[in-house]
Phi, psi and omega in degrees: 000336182101175183288109190226148173247145185233149177206160172232121177279121188284342183199168168277154184247141171292158185304317182294316179295320178297321178299320177296319177298314179299319179297317178294318179295323177301318178295320178297313182295320178297320179292317179299318180290322182284313185279318184258003179053035176283139174252133185235151176211179176299316182210153185300331180260014176231068187296339182267355178262117186289163175304152179263130171224081189241181180294346182243331187206163170237128182210135175200164179205167169287176182251136178059228181291349179270006177243168177215253176268145179289139169279128190213118174228155183232155179299320178246130181297144180294146175294150180288143172283162183300333182273354183267151175262169182300333178292346180273352184297122179084002183269138178205175180207167178213119176271117181258345179054033180061021179289162185305327181290353178304326180297324177289318179298310182294323178297316178296318180292325174302312179298311183298323179291312186284320188260327186251359174077021178284146173274125185233135175226177184194158168282348182276180179232181185306313184296330180282349180255352186302316180297321177298319177298315180299318178298313180299317179294319178294321183285327188231068185300336179292340178253006189315313186290338181262348183276116181206170178299128179302142185303324177298331177286317178301323180295346179286351183298000000 
């Protein structure tokens, strides 16, 4: 399948809580772009359309060859398709193929796992997540002590 990150969103969010998540993710993306010189857009082939941090969704990707699959989460979890089981509710993934925007994806997932209780996994290992942890810690110093590589990723060692 390629280098992919997986997550399960544990609940739907009220508007105020989602707004707080968007504010934190905005800080993470700004830090990733500033420190790692990552360029982000809505989609890899839409370089002039900025990442979305809206009342309904968060979505971003790298630009051009530096992008792969869009990272995409929503305030309310998508309804299950007829072929899905209840264990799939809130589950999603993003294949980054080790492209530069991966640092933004891993940083956001570090935050969501540590602060928001999301279950996060990956094809990657601890060393591949270190930059994401650093970005999340730099962007969100109030959570610094709790931001770390999610345990399922550490278990990949």
